C-alpha positions as CSV (number, residue, x, y, z in Angstrom):
1,M,0.1,-0.1,-0.5
2,S,1.8,3.6,-0.9
3,E,2.5,5.9,1.5
4,A,-0.8,8.0,1.6
5,T,-1.2,12.6,1.9
6,P,-3.2,13.5,4.1
7,V,-5.5,14.6,1.8
8,Q,-6.0,10.9,1.5
9,M,-6.4,10.0,5.0
10,L,-8.5,12.6,5.3
11,A,-10.8,11.7,2.7
12,A,-10.5,8.2,4.1
13,G,-11.8,9.2,7.4
14,L,-14.5,11.5,6.4
15,F,-15.5,8.2,3.5
16,A,-16.1,6.3,7.1
17,L,-17.9,9.0,9.0
18,A,-20.6,8.9,5.7
19,I,-20.6,5.2,6.2
20,I,-21.3,5.7,9.9
21,H,-23.8,8.8,9.1
22,T,-26.0,6.5,6.7
23,F,-26.4,3.8,9.6
24,S,-27.2,7.1,12.4
25,T,-30.1,9.4,10.0
26,K,-32.8,8.4,12.3
27,F,-30.3,10.3,15.5
28,F,-30.9,13.4,13.6
29,E,-34.6,12.7,12.8
30,Q,-34.5,12.6,17.1
31,L,-32.7,16.0,17.2
32,A,-34.5,17.3,15.4
33,H,-37.9,16.3,17.7
34,R,-35.3,18.0,20.4
35,H,-34.5,21.1,19.2
36,P,-37.1,22.5,16.8
37,A,-34.9,26.0,16.6
38,H,-32.6,23.9,14.2
39,A,-34.8,20.9,13.0
40,G,-34.3,22.0,9.4
41,V,-31.0,21.3,9.7
42,F,-31.5,17.9,11.4
43,H,-33.9,16.9,8.7
44,L,-31.7,17.5,6.0
45,L,-28.5,16.0,7.5
46,G,-31.3,12.8,8.4
47,E,-32.0,12.5,4.8
48,V,-29.7,9.6,3.4
49,E,-29.2,10.8,-0.1
50,V,-27.2,14.2,1.3
51,V,-25.3,11.8,3.3
52,F,-22.4,12.3,1.2
53,G,-22.9,15.1,-0.3
54,F,-22.8,17.0,2.9
55,W,-19.3,15.0,3.3
56,A,-18.2,15.0,0.0
57,M,-18.3,19.2,0.8
58,V,-16.5,19.1,4.4
59,L,-13.6,17.1,1.9
60,I,-13.9,20.3,-0.6
61,V,-13.5,22.2,2.0
62,A,-10.7,20.6,3.3
63,M,-8.5,20.0,0.6
64,G,-9.0,24.3,-0.1
65,V,-7.3,24.4,3.6
66,L,-4.4,22.4,3.2
67,A,-4.0,22.1,-0.5
68,G,-4.9,25.6,-1.3
69,R,-8.8,26.8,-3.3
70,A,-6.7,25.7,-6.5
71,D,-5.8,21.9,-5.9
72,A,-9.6,21.2,-4.5
73,I,-11.3,22.9,-7.5
74,A,-9.1,21.2,-10.0
75,Y,-9.6,17.7,-8.0
76,L,-13.7,18.4,-8.5
77,D,-13.3,19.1,-12.2
78,S,-11.3,15.8,-12.6
79,R,-14.0,13.9,-11.1
80,N,-16.8,12.8,-14.3
81,F,-20.7,13.3,-12.9
82,T,-21.6,11.8,-15.3
83,E,-23.1,8.5,-13.9
84,P,-25.1,11.1,-11.3
85,M,-26.8,13.5,-14.3
86,F,-27.5,10.3,-16.1
87,V,-29.6,8.6,-13.2
88,F,-31.4,11.9,-12.7
89,A,-32.3,12.1,-16.3
90,I,-33.2,8.5,-16.9
91,M,-35.4,8.9,-13.2
92,V,-37.3,11.4,-13.9
93,I,-37.9,10.3,-18.5
94,A,-39.0,6.8,-16.4
95,G,-41.1,7.8,-14.0
96,S,-43.3,9.5,-16.6
97,R,-46.9,8.2,-16.4
98,P,-46.8,6.9,-20.0
99,I,-43.7,5.3,-19.4
100,L,-44.8,4.5,-15.8
101,R,-48.7,3.4,-17.6
102,F,-46.4,1.2,-21.1
103,A,-44.6,-0.7,-18.2
104,L,-47.1,-1.5,-16.0
105,A,-49.4,-3.2,-19.2
106,L,-46.1,-6.0,-20.2
107,V,-46.6,-6.6,-16.4
108,R,-50.2,-7.2,-16.2
109,M,-49.9,-9.0,-20.0
110,A,-46.8,-11.3,-18.2
111,A,-48.8,-12.1,-15.4
112,N,-52.5,-13.0,-16.7
113,F,-50.4,-16.1,-18.3
114,L,-49.6,-17.2,-14.5
115,P,-51.9,-19.7,-13.0
116,M,-52.3,-18.0,-9.9
117,H,-54.7,-15.3,-8.6
118,Q,-53.6,-11.9,-9.8
119,N,-51.9,-10.5,-6.6
120,V,-49.6,-13.5,-6.4
121,A,-48.9,-13.6,-10.4
122,F,-47.8,-9.0,-11.0
123,Y,-45.8,-9.6,-8.1
124,F,-43.4,-12.4,-9.0
125,I,-43.3,-10.7,-13.0
126,T,-42.6,-6.6,-11.5
127,M,-39.8,-8.8,-8.9
128,A,-38.2,-11.2,-12.1
129,M,-39.3,-9.3,-15.2
130,V,-38.2,-5.9,-14.4
131,P,-34.8,-6.5,-13.5
132,L,-34.0,-8.4,-16.3
133,L,-35.2,-5.8,-18.4
134,G,-32.5,-3.2,-17.0
135,S,-30.1,-5.4,-18.6
136,F,-31.6,-3.6,-21.9
137,I,-33.1,-0.1,-20.1
138,T,-30.4,0.2,-17.9
139,E,-30.4,-0.9,-14.4
140,P,-31.4,2.9,-13.1
141,A,-34.3,2.8,-15.4
142,A,-35.8,-0.7,-13.8
143,M,-35.2,0.4,-10.6
144,T,-37.4,3.1,-11.3
145,L,-39.9,1.2,-13.0
146,A,-39.6,-1.5,-10.1
147,A,-40.3,0.4,-7.4
148,L,-42.7,2.7,-8.6
149,I,-44.8,-0.1,-9.1
150,L,-44.6,-2.0,-6.1
151,R,-45.2,1.6,-4.6
152,D,-48.7,2.5,-5.7
153,K,-50.1,-2.0,-6.2
154,F,-48.7,-2.8,-3.3
155,F,-46.6,-0.4,-0.5
156,A,-49.6,2.0,-0.6
157,H,-52.2,-0.7,0.3
158,G,-50.7,-1.4,3.8
159,I,-49.3,-4.9,3.4
160,S,-46.6,-5.8,6.8
161,N,-43.5,-4.4,7.4
162,R,-41.8,-7.6,6.6
163,L,-42.8,-8.0,3.1
164,K,-41.7,-4.4,2.7
165,Y,-38.0,-5.0,3.4
166,A,-38.0,-8.7,1.4
167,T,-39.4,-7.0,-1.0
168,I,-36.5,-4.2,-1.2
169,G,-33.8,-6.4,-0.2
170,T,-34.7,-8.8,-3.1
171,L,-35.8,-5.9,-5.7
172,F,-31.9,-4.4,-5.0
173,V,-30.2,-7.7,-5.9
174,N,-32.3,-8.9,-8.5
175,I,-31.5,-5.6,-9.9
176,S,-27.8,-5.6,-9.2
177,I,-27.4,-8.9,-10.9
178,G,-30.1,-8.3,-13.9
179,G,-27.7,-5.9,-16.3
180,T,-25.2,-8.4,-16.6
181,L,-26.7,-10.2,-19.8
182,T,-25.2,-7.0,-21.5
183,P,-22.2,-5.4,-21.0
184,F,-23.9,-1.2,-21.3
185,A,-26.3,-1.5,-18.3
186,A,-25.3,-2.4,-15.3
187,P,-22.5,0.9,-14.2
188,P,-19.6,-2.1,-12.5
189,V,-19.8,-4.0,-16.2
190,L,-19.6,-0.7,-17.9
191,M,-16.2,0.3,-16.2
192,V,-14.4,-2.3,-17.4
193,A,-16.5,-3.9,-20.9
194,G,-14.8,-1.9,-22.8
195,T,-11.1,-2.3,-21.4
196,W,-11.6,-5.7,-21.4
197,G,-13.3,-6.6,-24.2
198,W,-16.5,-7.8,-23.4
199,D,-18.8,-7.9,-25.7
200,I,-22.6,-9.2,-25.3
201,W,-22.3,-12.6,-25.7
202,F,-19.3,-12.9,-23.4
203,M,-21.8,-11.5,-21.0
204,I,-25.1,-13.7,-21.9
205,A,-22.1,-16.9,-21.8
206,T,-20.4,-15.8,-18.9
207,F,-23.0,-14.0,-16.5
208,G,-26.0,-13.8,-18.0
209,W,-27.9,-17.1,-17.5
210,K,-26.4,-17.7,-13.9
211,A,-28.1,-14.1,-13.0
212,L,-31.3,-15.2,-14.5
213,I,-31.9,-18.5,-13.1
214,A,-30.5,-16.0,-9.6
215,V,-33.4,-13.5,-10.2
216,V,-36.4,-15.8,-11.2
217,F,-35.3,-18.2,-8.2
218,N,-35.0,-15.0,-5.9
219,A,-38.5,-13.7,-7.3
220,I,-39.9,-17.0,-6.4
221,V,-39.1,-17.5,-3.7
222,V,-40.3,-14.2,-2.1
223,T,-43.5,-14.7,-3.5
224,M,-44.2,-17.9,-2.4
225,V,-42.7,-16.8,1.6
226,F,-45.7,-13.7,1.3
227,R,-47.8,-15.2,-1.3
228,P,-51.0,-15.5,1.3
229,E,-50.6,-11.8,2.6
230,L,-50.3,-11.0,-1.3
231,A,-53.1,-13.2,-2.4
232,A,-55.3,-11.4,0.5
233,L,-54.6,-7.3,-0.7
234,D,-57.4,-5.8,-1.2
235,T,-55.8,-3.1,-3.5
236,G,-59.1,-2.1,-5.4
237,T,-59.4,-1.3,-8.7
238,A,-57.4,1.9,-10.0
239,K,-59.0,4.5,-12.2
240,S,-56.5,4.6,-14.6
241,G,-57.5,8.5,-15.9
242,E,-57.2,9.7,-19.4
243,R,-56.8,7.3,-21.6
244,M,-53.7,7.5,-22.9
245,P,-53.0,8.2,-26.5
246,G,-50.8,5.2,-28.3
247,L,-48.5,8.4,-29.9
248,M,-47.5,9.4,-26.4
249,V,-46.7,6.4,-25.2
250,V,-44.0,6.5,-27.9
251,I,-42.8,9.8,-27.8
252,H,-42.2,8.8,-24.4
253,L,-40.7,5.6,-24.9
254,L,-37.8,7.7,-27.4
255,F,-36.9,10.3,-24.6
256,L,-36.0,7.5,-22.5
257,A,-34.3,5.4,-25.2
258,G,-32.6,8.2,-26.4
259,V,-31.2,8.9,-22.8
260,V,-30.0,5.3,-23.0
261,A,-27.9,5.2,-26.4
262,F,-25.9,8.4,-25.5
263,A,-25.5,7.8,-21.7
264,H,-22.0,8.7,-21.8
265,H,-22.4,11.7,-23.8
266,P,-23.9,14.4,-20.8
267,A,-24.3,17.5,-23.5
268,V,-27.4,15.0,-24.8
269,F,-28.9,13.3,-22.5
270,M,-29.3,16.8,-20.8
271,G,-30.4,18.3,-23.6
272,L,-33.2,15.5,-24.1
273,L,-34.3,15.6,-20.6
274,L,-34.7,19.5,-21.0
275,F,-36.6,19.2,-24.1
276,F,-38.9,16.5,-22.6
277,L,-39.8,18.2,-20.0
278,G,-40.4,21.1,-21.9
279,F,-42.7,18.5,-23.4
280,A,-43.8,17.1,-20.5
281,T,-45.2,20.9,-19.2
282,A,-46.6,21.4,-22.5
283,Y,-48.8,18.0,-22.3
284,K,-49.7,18.5,-18.8
285,R,-52.7,16.2,-18.7
286,Y,-51.2,13.1,-20.0
287,Q,-48.2,13.6,-16.8
288,D,-48.1,12.9,-12.6
289,R,-45.9,15.1,-10.4
290,L,-42.6,14.2,-12.3
291,I,-39.7,12.5,-10.0
292,L,-37.4,15.5,-10.0
293,R,-37.0,16.3,-6.3
294,E,-36.0,12.3,-6.0
295,G,-33.8,12.1,-9.1
296,L,-32.0,15.3,-7.3
297,L,-31.5,14.3,-4.5
298,V,-30.3,11.0,-6.1
299,A,-28.4,12.1,-8.1
300,F,-26.7,14.9,-5.5
301,F,-26.3,11.1,-3.4
302,L,-24.0,9.7,-6.3
303,A,-22.4,12.9,-7.0
304,G,-21.0,13.2,-3.2
305,L,-19.7,9.1,-3.7
306,V,-17.7,10.0,-7.3
307,V,-15.9,12.9,-5.9
308,L,-15.2,10.6,-1.6
309,G,-14.5,8.0,-4.0
310,G,-11.9,9.8,-6.0
311,Q,-9.5,9.5,-2.5
312,Q,-10.1,5.7,-2.1
313,Q,-8.0,4.1,-4.2
314,W,-5.1,4.5,-2.5
315,W,-5.6,1.6,0.1
316,L,-8.9,0.0,-2.3
317,Q,-6.7,-1.5,-5.1
318,P,-3.8,-2.8,-3.3
319,V,-6.3,-4.2,-0.8
320,L,-8.5,-6.1,-4.7
321,T,-5.2,-6.7,-6.1
322,G,-3.3,-8.3,-3.4
323,M,-6.1,-11.5,-3.7
324,D,-6.6,-14.9,-5.4
325,A,-9.7,-15.0,-7.5
326,T,-12.3,-16.7,-5.1
327,T,-10.9,-14.2,-2.4
328,V,-11.7,-11.3,-4.6
329,Y,-14.3,-12.7,-5.1
330,F,-15.6,-12.7,-1.5
331,G,-13.7,-9.6,-1.0
332,A,-15.4,-7.8,-3.8
333,T,-19.0,-8.9,-2.2
334,A,-17.6,-7.2,1.3
335,L,-16.2,-4.1,0.1
336,T,-19.4,-3.1,-2.3
337,A,-21.8,-3.1,1.2
338,F,-19.3,0.0,2.1
339,T,-18.2,1.4,-1.3
340,D,-20.3,1.7,-4.9
341,N,-19.3,-1.3,-6.8
342,A,-19.0,0.5,-10.2
343,A,-15.3,1.8,-8.0
344,L,-14.2,-1.6,-7.2
345,T,-14.5,-2.4,-11.1
346,Y,-12.6,0.9,-12.2
347,L,-10.0,0.4,-10.0
348,G,-9.7,-3.4,-11.2
349,S,-9.4,-2.2,-14.9
350,L,-6.2,0.2,-14.4
351,V,-4.7,-2.7,-13.6
352,Q,-2.7,-4.6,-16.2
353,G,-1.8,-8.5,-16.1
354,L,-5.0,-9.7,-15.1
355,S,-6.2,-13.2,-15.5
356,P,-9.9,-14.0,-16.5
357,E,-10.7,-15.1,-13.9
358,F,-9.8,-12.6,-11.6
359,K,-11.6,-10.4,-13.6
360,Y,-14.0,-12.3,-14.0
361,A,-14.7,-12.9,-10.2
362,L,-14.2,-8.9,-9.6
363,V,-17.1,-8.3,-11.2
364,A,-19.6,-11.1,-9.8
365,G,-18.5,-10.1,-6.2
366,A,-19.4,-6.9,-7.4
367,V,-22.9,-7.7,-8.5
368,T,-24.0,-10.1,-5.8
369,G,-22.8,-7.7,-2.8
370,G,-24.5,-5.1,-4.7
371,G,-28.3,-5.0,-2.8
372,L,-26.4,-4.9,0.3
373,T,-26.3,-1.3,1.2
374,I,-28.3,1.5,-0.2
375,I,-24.7,2.7,-1.6
376,A,-23.0,-0.6,-2.9
377,N,-25.0,0.0,-6.5
378,A,-25.9,3.3,-7.7
379,P,-29.5,2.6,-8.5
380,N,-30.6,1.6,-5.0
381,P,-30.8,5.4,-3.7
382,A,-33.7,5.8,-7.0
383,G,-35.4,2.9,-4.8
384,F,-34.7,4.0,-1.6
385,A,-35.9,7.9,-2.5
386,I,-39.2,6.2,-4.6
387,L,-40.5,3.7,-1.3
388,R,-39.1,5.3,1.3
389,G,-42.0,7.3,2.6
390,H,-44.0,4.3,3.0
391,F,-41.8,2.5,5.6
392,P,-42.0,3.2,9.4
393,D,-40.9,7.2,10.4
394,E,-40.5,7.5,6.2
395,A,-37.1,5.5,7.2
396,I,-35.5,2.5,5.5
397,H,-33.3,1.2,8.2
398,P,-29.8,-0.1,7.0
399,I,-29.8,-3.2,9.2
400,G,-33.4,-3.8,8.1
401,L,-31.9,-3.4,4.7
402,L,-28.7,-5.9,4.9
403,L,-30.8,-8.6,6.2
404,S,-33.6,-8.9,4.0
405,A,-30.7,-8.4,1.1
406,L,-28.2,-11.6,3.1
407,P,-30.9,-14.2,1.3
408,P,-30.9,-13.4,-2.1
409,T,-27.3,-12.5,-2.3
410,L,-26.8,-16.2,-1.0
411,V,-28.6,-17.3,-4.0
412,A,-26.6,-14.5,-6.2
413,I,-23.0,-16.3,-4.5
414,V,-24.0,-20.3,-5.3
415,A,-25.2,-18.9,-9.1
416,F,-21.9,-17.8,-10.0
417,Q,-20.2,-19.3,-8.2
418,V,-21.1,-22.5,-8.0
419,L,-23.1,-23.0,-11.0
């Protein structure tokens, strides 16, 4: 491990504080009630999506003091914020009413083919099909659609906390591994696919079929365990509102496809987003409230992770490269819980001469652990932001998420290590 600079050591300490902070947001909510005069600040610090952005700001200020204003600004300018901007754009468009109506129609159509209670079939298809769809529309879009469908169809109708946590834990894991059928949809795969020459056929043959088995198995297990509750749930007959013209759906799908196609070009996809916002405003009668607030919070969270994560290479890379293939798989699975999985694979892509076994183990471990915490995978904050309002005190407890994600994570381990 190379000698760390004072700034790097400070960044590592702040990164650790940020992780502890994500587990302590309830403490700040309690402070808000005890000290109403400063409730606004404590509520802000109690927002999980704000945590990494806040500590990233602390880091930049500290860098300005220790290394100088010019160095701090230069570091900030060197960071790549394409992923936070992309997740924001894809969340807003994928969460629009025409896209959601289209996704619901597909899920309902698939559910009608299953010989079981409508609620049970609908839940299973959402937990199995939508995460796999993420291999084509990207994981953040799949997470947004799945979370919105689950929120409106199940979470809004008073399901138990056990089912809520089991659902979000399984969803996070399935989204993380469900994007591995292609080389462009899962952030940790995207980081290495070009450098290592992984195309779609390689992904399907090496990762995809295993992920397919794990995703479907996880969906079957959580559906069967909670089948009585799902079948007894009265979801009522929701009014669909004004009829949605087919042309309106097609235009929204084209916006979505354009953002996905230009995912590496922020000038293009942000331009498309601005055009979309204008179009949505012009046809308000076909829109619900756009999830701009949720999208901005998620983007702020990811941007903070980019800033803080950029100073962790000095200790992460030696840790990873000092392992053999089997150890790196389980090491990456564990480390992913504490840092974005795309950051781990990106560091691996910088190392020359890695064996094919090591490359597979690093990426497989990174996607396996992608559901364990909110920071483990870039799409997780999107699902968190959409669903957390239906949990007690509007908070998803990190330990509850970890425990609920462990069983589907073990299934993913079997799929990637045994099959």
